[in-house]
TIDRENMI-430496 format. One record per atom (N, C-alpha, C, CB): residue in three letters; x, y, z. Coordinates in steps of 0.05 Angstrom, whole numbers, plus 5000, padded with zeros to 4 digits. Atoms other than C-alpha are relative to their C-alpha. Glycine has a CB too. Layout:
<pts>
ALAXYZ;...
</pts>
This chain:
<pts>
UNK502250035019;UNK471515798145;UNK498650264996;UNK498049785010;UNK501449755002;UNK468216448162;UNK501650204984;UNK499450125028;UNK498349825015;UNK474216828135;UNK499849954970;UNK502949985009;UNK500250085028;UNK473816438069;UNK497350104988;UNK500449704997;UNK502749925010;UNK466316568063;UNK499950314997;UNK497849915019;UNK500149715001;UNK467317308079;UNK501650104976;UNK501150125026;UNK498349925023;UNK472917358027;UNK498649954974;UNK502749855000;UNK501550075024;UNK468617007975;UNK497750204996;UNK498949725001;UNK502249825002;UNK462817467991;UNK501050284991;UNK498650035027;UNK498949745008;UNK467218087985;UNK500850004971;UNK502450075017;UNK499250025028;UNK470017847919;UNK497650024981;UNK501649744995;UNK502450005016;UNK463017717892;UNK498850284999;UNK497949805012;UNK501149734999;UNK460718397915;UNK501650194982;UNK500150115029;UNK498349835016;UNK466718727881;UNK499449954970;UNK502949945005;UNK500650075028;UNK465318347815;UNK497450124991;UNK500149704996;UNK502749905007;UNK457918527817;UNK500150304998;UNK497949915020;UNK499849715000;UNK459719247833;UNK501350104975;UNK501550105024;UNK498749925025;UNK464519297775;UNK498349964976;UNK502649854997;UNK501850065023;UNK459518967728;UNK497850214999;UNK498849725004;UNK502149805000;UNK454219457751;UNK501050264989;UNK498950035028;UNK498949755010;UNK458820047738;UNK500449994970;UNK502750055013;UNK499750035028;UNK460419777669;UNK497450044985;UNK501349734993;UNK502749985013;UNK453019707652;UNK499150295000;UNK498049825014;UNK501049724998;UNK451620407677;UNK501450184979;UNK500650115028;UNK498549845019;UNK457020697632;UNK499249944971;UNK502949965003;UNK500650075028;UNK454920317570;UNK497150054993;UNK500749714996;UNK502849935005;UNK447520477578;UNK499850284989;UNK498349975026;UNK500249735013;UNK446021047530;UNK497250115002;UNK500949974971;UNK502549865001;UNK440621567534;UNK499150034971;UNK500150275015;UNK501049985027;UNK436221577473;UNK498950284994;UNK497849794995;UNK501149745010;UNK434622207433;UNK499049954971;UNK502150235001;UNK501150015027;UNK430122237372;UNK500350294989;UNK497149904998;UNK499449745013;UNK432522817327;UNK498650014973;UNK503050054997;UNK501449975026;UNK427923047271;UNK501150244986;UNK496950035005;UNK498949795016;UNK431323457217;UNK498050084978;UNK502749914987;UNK501949905020;UNK427523897168;UNK500549894973;UNK500150314999;UNK499350115026;UNK431223617108;UNK502749865004;UNK500150224978;UNK497450134999;UNK437223177094;UNK501850134979;UNK499849694994;UNK498549845018;UNK442323647065;UNK502950025009;UNK498850294998;UNK497249964994;UNK449923727062;UNK500450255016;UNK501750004974;UNK499949754986;UNK448524407091;UNK500349955030;UNK497450174995;UNK500050074971;UNK448024057159;UNK502449825007;UNK497449875008;UNK497750184998;UNK454823717153;UNK501149965028;UNK502250114983;UNK498950044973;UNK457223847225;UNK498449795016;UNK500150265015;UNK501750194985;UNK451323447252;UNK500649714990;UNK497150074996;UNK499550275011;UNK452822857205;UNK502849905008;UNK499850004970;UNK497350084991;UNK460222867225;UNK499749905029;UNK501950255000;UNK500450094973;UNK458022807298;UNK498749725001;UNK498250205016;UNK501350265001;UNK453622217280;UNK502049784990;UNK497650004981;UNK498350205012;UNK458721857236;UNK502649955016;UNK500750094972;UNK497650034984;UNK464721977282;UNK499449895028;UNK501550265002;UNK500750114973;UNK460921727343;UNK500350195022;UNK501749765005;UNK499649794979;UNK461422387380;UNK497650005020;UNK500350274987;UNK502350014982;UNK454322317408;UNK500349755019;UNK497449994985;UNK499650254984;UNK455921607432;UNK502150055021;UNK500849774982;UNK498049934980;UNK462121877467;UNK498950155023;UNK502350164987;UNK501449854978;UNK457422317507;UNK497849845012;UNK499050264989;UNK502050174987;UNK453021727526;UNK497350014987;UNK499850075028;UNK502649975014;UNK447521847474;UNK499749814977;UNK499750294991;UNK500750155024;UNK444121417423;UNK498050184984;UNK498849725006;UNK501649815015;UNK441521917371;UNK498849874975;UNK501650254993;UNK501450105023;UNK436321687321;UNK499150244983;UNK497549825008;UNK500649775018;UNK435822157261;UNK497649934982;UNK502450074983;UNK502450035017;UNK429122237225;UNK499750254984;UNK497449955017;UNK500449775017;UNK427822697166;UNK497050074998;UNK501249954971;UNK502849924999;UNK421423097171;UNK498950094973;UNK499650225019;UNK500849905027;UNK421323377099;UNK498150245003;UNK498749784984;UNK501649764997;UNK418724057119;UNK499950095029;UNK497249964989;UNK499949894973;UNK419024517180;UNK497349955015;UNK500650295000;UNK502650054987;UNK411524427193;UNK499849715010;UNK497750054980;UNK500150284991;UNK412323667197;UNK501949955023;UNK500749824976;UNK498150034978;UNK418523717240;UNK499050115026;UNK502750134993;UNK501249884976;UNK415124187289;UNK497749835011;UNK499150284994;UNK502250174991;UNK409023737291;UNK501149765016;UNK498349904976;UNK498750234987;UNK413623157310;UNK501050085028;UNK502349894984;UNK499049914974;UNK416723567366;UNK497650045020;UNK501650264997;UNK502249934982;UNK410123817395;UNK498349765008;UNK498250214986;UNK501550254994;UNK406823127391;UNK501749805015;UNK498949884974;UNK498150174985;UNK412922827427;UNK500949764984;UNK498749905026;UNK498850205017;UNK414722387368;UNK503050044998;UNK498750004972;UNK497149935000;UNK421422747369;UNK500750155025;UNK500750164974;UNK499049854977;UNK425523007426;UNK501150274993;UNK502149835016;UNK498749755010;UNK429423527387;UNK499250044971;UNK503149985003;UNK500549935027;UNK427523887324;UNK502250184989;UNK497350154998;UNK497949845013;UNK432424187274;UNK498750124975;UNK502549834993;UNK501549875022;UNK429324707228;UNK500550305002;UNK497049945001;UNK499849714998;UNK428725447214;UNK498650105025;UNK498750134975;UNK501249914975;UNK427425807280;UNK497550174997;UNK502150155015;UNK502549855004;UNK421826207249;UNK497649845009;UNK499750084971;UNK502250184993;UNK417425597263;UNK499450025030;UNK500649724992;UNK500549984971;UNK418325687338;UNK498450265006;UNK502650005016;UNK501549754997;UNK415726407331;UNK497149954994;UNK501250224982;UNK502750065008;UNK409526157295;UNK498549855022;UNK499949854973;UNK501250174980;UNK408225627348;UNK499450165026;UNK501949775007;UNK500449834976;UNK409126117406;UNK497750194997;UNK502650155007;UNK502149805004;UNK404626637376;UNK497349874994;UNK500750184976;UNK502550145004;UNK399526097361;UNK498749925027;UNK500549754984;UNK501250054974;UNK398426017436;UNK500749735013;UNK497150034998;UNK499350254988;UNK401725347450;UNK501150045028;UNK502149854982;UNK499049974973;UNK402925257524;UNK502849885003;UNK498149865020;UNK497450134999;UNK408724767518;UNK501450044973;UNK499749695007;UNK498949925026;UNK411825127459;UNK503049924998;UNK499750304996;UNK497350085005;UNK418524977427;UNK501950245004;UNK500349904971;UNK498049804994;UNK424725357450;UNK502649934986;UNK500450025031;UNK497450045014;UNK431125447409;UNK502250005022;UNK500650234979;UNK497850024981;UNK437325227448;UNK502750004988;UNK499649765018;UNK497450005013;UNK442825227396;UNK499650074971;UNK501549735003;UNK500149935028;UNK444325507327;UNK502349864986;UNK500250314996;UNK497950145015;UNK448225117274;UNK501050164976;UNK499049734991;UNK499249865024;UNK448125497208;UNK499550305003;UNK498449904976;UNK500249714997;UNK449126247201;UNK499750154974;UNK502550105015;UNK500649885026;UNK447926367127;UNK497949834986;UNK502650024983;UNK501950155017;UNK442626167077;UNK501549784985;UNK498550194980;UNK498750225012;UNK444225497047;UNK499149944972;UNK499749755016;UNK501150055026;UNK440625566981;UNK501250184978;UNK497050025000;UNK498849875023;UNK442525796911;UNK498050054979;UNK502449834989;UNK501749955023;UNK439226106851;UNK501149834977;UNK500050314992;UNK499350175022;UNK439325606794;UNK498450084975;UNK499649705007;UNK501449935024;UNK437725786722;UNK500349794979;UNK501150274989;UNK500050215021;UNK436625396658;UNK502550034982;UNK497550024983;UNK497749965017;UNK442525706622;UNK502250135017;UNK499450174975;UNK497849884986;UNK449425926644;UNK500050304995;UNK502749884991;UNK500049715003;UNK449526676657;UNK502450115015;UNK497350125012;UNK497449924988;UNK456626906669;UNK499850265015;UNK502150024978;UNK500349744987;UNK454527606688;UNK497350035013;UNK500550234980;UNK502750004988;UNK448227426726;UNK499750225021;UNK499549735013;UNK500949814979;UNK444827966767;UNK497149935007;UNK500450304992;UNK502750064992;UNK438327926805;UNK498050144983;UNK499650075030;UNK501849865019;UNK435428406754;UNK499049804979;UNK501550244987;UNK500750205020;UNK435327806708;UNK497549845007;UNK502349804996;UNK502450154991;UNK429627506749;UNK497450164994;UNK500249955030;UNK502449845005;UNK424828076731;UNK498449884977;UNK500850294995;UNK501850105021;UNK418827826692;UNK500149704997;UNK500650134974;UNK499650295003;UNK420927096703;UNK498549855022;UNK503049935002;UNK501350174980;UNK417726516741;UNK502249855015;UNK498049804987;UNK498050124983;UNK421826266800;UNK498649805019;UNK501750215016;UNK501050194980;UNK420525636841;UNK501350075026;UNK500649704992;UNK498849874976;UNK421525956909;UNK499649865026;UNK498950285002;UNK500550134975;UNK419225456961;UNK497550105013;UNK502350035018;UNK502549934987;UNK413325487008;UNK500150275014;UNK499249785020;UNK500249744987;UNK410926147035;UNK500449975030;UNK497250134994;UNK499550014971;UNK413226287106;UNK502349845009;UNK497549905013;UNK497650154993;UNK419325847103;UNK502550174996;UNK500249744982;UNK497549845002;UNK426426107111;UNK501050024972;UNK502149895018;UNK499049975028;UNK428525947039;UNK498650214985;UNK499849734986;UNK501549815015;UNK422926347010;UNK500350295012;UNK497149935000;UNK499949734988;UNK423326927060;UNK502850134996;UNK499449985030;UNK497349895005;UNK430927007054;UNK500350084971;UNK502249795008;UNK500049935029;UNK430026996978;UNK498750284996;UNK498649784984;UNK501449745002;UNK425027566985;UNK501850235012;UNK497349995015;UNK498249814986;UNK429827927033;UNK502350094981;UNK501249885025;UNK497849945019;UNK435527886981;UNK498950164977;UNK501349734990;UNK501149855022;UNK431028116925;UNK499650295007;UNK497349884991;UNK500449724991;UNK429128736965;UNK502650155003;UNK498450005026;UNK497449884998;UNK436428866979;UNK501150104973;UNK502149805013;UNK499249935027;UNK437328906904;UNK497950184986;UNK500449754983;UNK502049815011;UNK431329376895;UNK497949874983;UNK501450214984;UNK502050155016;UNK426728836867;UNK497649945018;UNK501249744989;UNK502550064986;UNK419528776889;UNK499249714995;UNK497750204992;UNK500750285004;UNK418128036900;UNK497149944993;UNK500849845024;UNK502850045006;UNK410728136892;UNK499250084972;UNK498350175020;UNK500949895026;UNK410528516827;UNK502149964977;UNK499450285002;UNK497950015021;UNK417228446791;UNK500649724988;UNK502650115011;UNK499750285010;UNK417127686783;UNK497849835010;UNK502849895008;UNK502050194991;UNK412627086791;UNK501349785017;UNK498449884976;UNK498950204982;UNK414226656852;UNK498049775002;UNK500750125028;UNK501750244998;UNK411325956847;UNK500549875027;UNK500649804977;UNK499750114973;UNK410125726919;UNK498249765004;UNK499450225021;UNK501850234998;UNK405725136903;UNK501349735003;UNK498250004975;UNK498650265001;UNK411124606902;UNK501249955028;UNK502250004979;UNK499150074974;UNK412924236966;UNK503150025002;UNK499149725007;UNK497249994995;UNK419824326997;UNK501349744992;UNK500650085029;UNK498650255008;UNK424723826967;UNK499149904973;UNK499549795021;UNK501050105026;UNK420623736903;UNK500550204978;UNK497149945002;UNK499749795020;UNK422524386868;UNK502149924979;UNK500950265013;UNK497950085020;UNK428824086835;UNK498849824979;UNK502449875014;UNK501250185018;UNK424823526804;UNK498050154981;UNK498549775015;UNK501849845016;UNK419524026781;UNK501550174979;UNK498350185018;UNK498449845018;UNK424924466751;UNK501149834977;UNK502350135015;UNK499050195020;UNK427923866714;UNK497749934980;UNK501149755012;UNK502350065016;UNK420923726689;UNK498950224983;UNK497849905017;UNK500849785017;UNK420324406657;UNK498650235013;UNK498349904979;UNK501449784987;UNK417024836710;UNK501950225008;UNK498549895025;UNK498449774992;UNK419725536722;UNK502450054982;UNK501049965028;UNK497649925015;UNK425425916690;UNK502450015018;UNK499650284987;UNK497950014979;UNK429425946755;UNK498849855024;UNK500950295008;UNK500850134975;UNK429225566820;UNK501950065022;UNK499749694996;UNK498349964977;UNK431925656890;UNK500449735014;UNK498750215020;UNK499450274991;UNK435425026913;UNK502149985022;UNK500849834976;UNK498050084981;UNK439124726972;UNK501949804986;UNK498849885025;UNK498450225008;UNK444824246963;UNK498949745014;UNK503050045007;UNK498550055024;UNK445423706940;UNK498550044974;UNK500949725001;UNK501749975024;UNK439723896892;UNK501250194979;UNK497350095007;UNK498849805018;UNK443324506863;UNK502149884983;UNK501150245015;UNK497850135015;UNK449524116843;UNK498949774983;UNK502149895020;UNK501150225016;UNK445323516820;UNK498850114974;UNK497849855016;UNK501149885024;UNK441723976771;UNK502250074980;UNK498350255006;UNK497749945017;UNK448424206745;UNK501149754987;UNK502250155016;UNK498850245010;UNK451123506737;UNK498249864980;UNK500649815023;UNK501850125020;UNK444923286699;UNK499750184975;UNK497249965013;UNK500349825023;UNK445423886653;UNK497450144999;UNK500549864975;UNK502749874999;UNK438624146676;UNK500150285010;UNK498249835017;UNK499849734989;UNK441124776708;UNK502850095007;UNK498350025025;UNK497449884994;UNK446825236729;UNK499750175025;UNK501150174976;UNK500049844976;UNK448325526798;UNK501050284992;UNK501749885022;UNK499449735009;UNK448226286787;UNK500750195023;UNK497750114985;UNK499549824977;UNK448326596857;UNK499549865026;UNK498250254998;UNK500450114973;UNK448926426930;UNK498450195017;UNK502849945013;UNK501549834982;UNK443526696975;UNK501450045026;UNK497249885004;UNK498549974975;UNK448126577034;UNK502050234998;UNK501549745006;UNK498249785004;UNK453227057006;UNK498550274998;UNK501849964975;UNK501549755005;UNK447927566987;UNK498650095026;UNK497949954979;UNK501649924976;UNK444027557053;UNK501650085024;UNK498249775007;UNK498449954976;UNK449727597102;UNK499349805021;UNK499650295010;UNK500450194978;UNK449327257170;UNK497050005008;UNK501850075024;UNK502850044993;UNK442326987183;UNK499849755017;UNK498249994975;UNK500350254984;UNK440226477237;UNK498149814985;UNK498850065028;UNK501650155019;UNK437925987185;UNK498849745011;UNK501849934976;UNK501050244988;UNK437325337223;UNK500949975029;UNK500849754984;UNK499450024971;UNK437125187298;UNK498749755011;UNK499150255015;UNK501150234986;UNK435724627347;UNK498050105021;UNK502249835013;UNK502049934981;UNK429524667389;UNK498849755014;UNK497750174987;UNK501450224986;UNK425624247439;UNK497750135016;UNK501949845019;UNK502249904984;UNK419224317479;UNK501150125026;UNK497949785006;UNK499249874976;UNK419924777539;UNK500249805023;UNK498150235008;UNK500050204978;UNK418224197586;UNK502349804997;UNK497349855001;UNK497950205005;UNK423323737553;UNK502750125009;UNK500249924970;UNK497549874991;UNK428924247565;UNK500250015030;UNK500250284988;UNK500149994971;UNK426824317637;UNK500549735013;UNK497450125010;UNK499850274988;UNK426523567649;UNK502549854992;UNK497649844992;UNK497750165011;UNK432723347609;UNK502550174995;UNK499249864974;UNK497649835004;UNK438423847619;UNK502549854994;UNK500450195024;UNK497650155004;UNK443723307621;UNK500149894971;UNK500149765020;UNK500150095028;UNK441423017554;UNK500750224980;UNK497249894994;UNK499549775018;UNK441523697521;UNK502950085001;UNK498250245008;UNK497249934997;UNK448423847548;UNK501849804986;UNK500850035029;UNK498450215013;UNK451123177524;UNK499750024970;UNK499149735010;UNK500549975028;UNK447923287456;UNK501750224988;UNK497050054994;UNK498549775010;UNK451223957448;UNK503049965001;UNK499350255016;UNK497150074999;UNK458023697469;UNK500849834976;UNK500749855027;UNK499550165023;UNK457623177415;UNK499950164974;UNK498049774998;UNK500349835023;UNK455223677364;UNK502350194996;UNK497450165002;UNK497749815002;UNK460824167381;UNK502549864990;UNK500550125028;UNK497750155011;UNK465923617366;UNK499749984970;UNK500149725013;UNK500450015029;UNK462823557297;UNK500650274987;UNK497149924994;UNK499549735011;UNK463224307287;UNK503050065000;UNK498650225017;UNK497149974998;UNK470524307310;UNK501449854977;UNK501149925027;UNK498950165021;UNK472023757260;UNK499850154973;UNK498649724998;UNK500549855024;UNK469024177204;UNK502050234997;UNK497250114999;UNK498249775000;UNK473424767224;UNK502949924994;UNK499950145026;UNK497150075001;UNK479924367223;UNK500649794978;UNK500849885026;UNK499550205022;UNK479123897162;UNK499150114973;UNK498449745006;UNK500549915028;UNK478823967087;UNK497349894991;UNK502349904981;UNK502550115012;UNK472523877045;UNK500249714993;UNK499250174976;UNK499750285008;UNK475223217019;UNK499949815024;UNK502749964985;UNK500050174975;UNK476422947090;UNK497249995012;UNK502050125020;UNK502749994989;UNK469523177112;UNK498149824983;UNK498950295000;UNK501650165018;UNK466422857050;UNK500349705005;UNK500750064971;UNK499650284994;UNK469522187067;UNK498549915025;UNK503049945003;UNK501450074975;UNK466622207137;UNK497049984997;UNK500750215021;UNK502950005002;UNK459522387118;UNK498949864976;UNK499050295000;UNK501050145024;UNK459121987054;UNK497949795005;UNK502449874986;UNK502150194995;UNK455021437087;UNK497250135002;UNK500649865026;UNK502549864999;UNK449621957097;UNK498950084973;UNK500350265017;UNK500749925027;UNK449622107023;UNK501349794980;UNK501050294993;UNK498750225014;UNK451621426994;UNK499350004970;UNK499249745011;UNK500749995028;UNK448021576928;UNK501750204984;UNK497050084998;UNK498349795013;UNK453022136913;UNK502949914998;UNK499850265015;UNK497150045002;UNK460122096889;UNK501450185020;UNK501050064971;UNK498549844980;UNK465222336940;UNK501050264988;UNK502349845011;UNK499149765013;UNK467822836889;UNK497950225000;UNK501049944971;UNK502349815000;UNK460923156884;UNK499650115028;UNK497449864989;UNK500449924972;UNK460223166959;UNK502250205009;UNK500149755018;UNK497849824994;UNK467023496965;UNK499550284989;UNK502749894990;UNK500649755013;UNK464924036916;UNK497950165015;UNK499049954971;UNK502249874985;UNK458624186956;UNK501150115026;UNK497749815004;UNK498949924974;UNK462324217023;UNK501850244996;UNK501549775013;UNK498249775006;UNK467524676993;UNK498450254995;UNK501849944975;UNK501749775006;UNK462025136968;UNK498950125027;UNK497749924981;UNK501249904974;UNK458825177038;UNK502250105019;UNK498549775013;UNK497849914982;UNK465525237074;UNK501050284992;UNK502349794999;UNK498949755009;UNK467825817031;UNK498150245007;UNK500449994970;UNK501849784994;UNK461526217046;UNK499450035030;UNK497449974985;UNK500149984971;UNK462426117121;UNK497249935011;UNK500850295009;UNK502850084994;UNK455925737130;UNK499549935029;UNK499349764983;UNK500550114973;UNK457025447199;UNK501250175022;UNK501349725002;UNK499049854977;UNK457725787266;UNK502449855013;UNK497750045021;UNK497850124986;UNK464025667306;UNK499249935029;UNK502550185000;UNK501250074974;UNK459925657370;UNK497149934995;UNK500450235021;UNK502750095002;UNK452825447384;UNK498050215010;UNK499549745015;UNK501749804986;UNK450126087416;UNK498250144980;UNK501850205014;UNK502049855016;UNK443726377386;UNK499650275013;UNK497249844999;UNK499949734988;UNK444727117400;UNK497450154997;UNK502250164989;UNK502349835002;UNK439427637412;UNK500050164974;UNK499850195024;UNK499749855025;UNK442128027351;UNK499049834976;UNK502950084996;UNK500850185022;UNK441027417306;UNK497049965001;UNK501449735003;UNK502950044998;UNK433927317333;UNK498650254991;UNK499349935029;UNK501249755008;UNK432428057322;UNK500050024969;UNK501650245011;UNK500050005029;UNK434627997249;UNK498049814988;UNK502849934990;UNK502050205009;UNK430427367240;UNK497250125001;UNK500149755018;UNK502749904998;UNK424227717265;UNK499550254982;UNK499450085029;UNK500349785019;UNK425528327222;UNK499349904973;UNK502650174999;UNK500650135025;UNK425527867162;UNK497149905000;UNK502049774994;UNK502750104998;UNK419027557186;UNK497950234998;UNK499549855026;UNK501849775002;UNK415728237195;UNK499950114972;UNK500950215020;UNK499849895027;UNK418228467128;UNK498549834980;UNK502950034992;UNK501450195018;UNK415327847095;UNK497049995005;UNK501249725003;UNK502949994994;UNK408627977129;UNK498949755012;UNK498550064976;UNK501050254989;UNK408227297163;UNK499550035030;UNK502049774996;UNK500749934973;UNK408027607233;UNK499450305002;UNK502349925021;UNK500749724997;UNK405228267258;UNK501450135024;UNK497050035002;UNK498649904977;UNK409128327323;UNK502249805007;UNK498250045024;UNK497850174993;UNK415628057350;UNK499449835026;UNK502550175004;UNK500250174976;UNK416127487401;UNK502450065018;UNK499949704992;UNK497849944982;UNK420527567463;UNK502349804998;UNK499050015029;UNK497650175003;UNK427627297455;UNK500349825025;UNK502550184997;UNK499650154976;UNK427927077528;UNK498149765003;UNK499850185024;UNK501950224999;UNK421926627517;UNK500749784980;UNK497250104994;UNK499650195022;UNK424126297452;UNK502949914996;UNK498950124975;UNK497250095002;UNK431626237460;UNK501149965028;UNK501750224985;UNK498750074974;UNK435225897518;UNK503049954994;UNK498749755013;UNK497150035005;UNK442826007516;UNK501449885024;UNK501150284994;UNK498750114976;UNK444125687584;UNK501649754994;UNK498049955021;UNK498650255006;UNK446325037551;UNK502550054983;UNK498149824985;UNK497949975019;UNK451025337500;UNK502350185009;UNK498950124975;UNK497949804992;UNK454925877537;UNK502549865012;UNK498850195021;UNK497750134988;UNK459425367571;UNK501149774983;UNK499349895027;UNK499050215018;UNK460424887512;UNK502450104985;UNK497849914980;UNK497449915013;UNK467624947489;UNK500849804978;UNK502250025021;
</pts>
């Protein structure tokens, strides 16, 4: 009798143990990710979401759109979001503002500007000289779209303060609608807005700021310093899932990528989505690794200094943590 009871007890223990192991494996860690905007420019991240790559790493990622770097950073600092995805210039502003638990960049996704100059008429031989004396909807002051635009203008010998009128009064994401409504002679737009203006007949893509500016650390992932210290496993799992999305982008066609991320942009035709992805892929928009280098950070701060939004540089070792990305393959 004792042997039977002992056998039954052992079997029950085994079953409970296996059940417990199963529950442990299926329990996912939650991450709230706040993105600055919802754009095809961030395709690798959407591939990771749609293909379940984060789930494979034991994460449940909730994506929230902040509609502006200031709002995204506020969500991170107030602990409404665990990870922020935006232009890394915002972390410089926060650090220099004296925040104790400031945001630290731990991975870079895009390596070129993702916006385009859009005009009202087709200009086959467009040059940046054409912008002289014109009004351009350039985005908010101090944001990467506006600062990279200024950087490109200066590369072409154009003074952004005196040679043209930059309208910076319109909120990020609303410039395309304002342009359609008649404001400005040119506008600087991300996708899908640039292509949408073309398809509506309201504008024509004339130049890529990504091609003109060269490699720039345009968008990066950041988190509060304390969050990185307390959640290294979560961050590592997040980056492993993200890297799978980046690898998918590298090895698949624009049409295949468009099919995968179409649920993120269900209002768009897949053909339009394919066109946009092809445009970004051809200009080498996405990094092949996730490492935010000191050289990239140096260039970023040179642009900030040149734009007059900072007066001194912030230390790379304080605002960039590469310990999570160096071993992600």
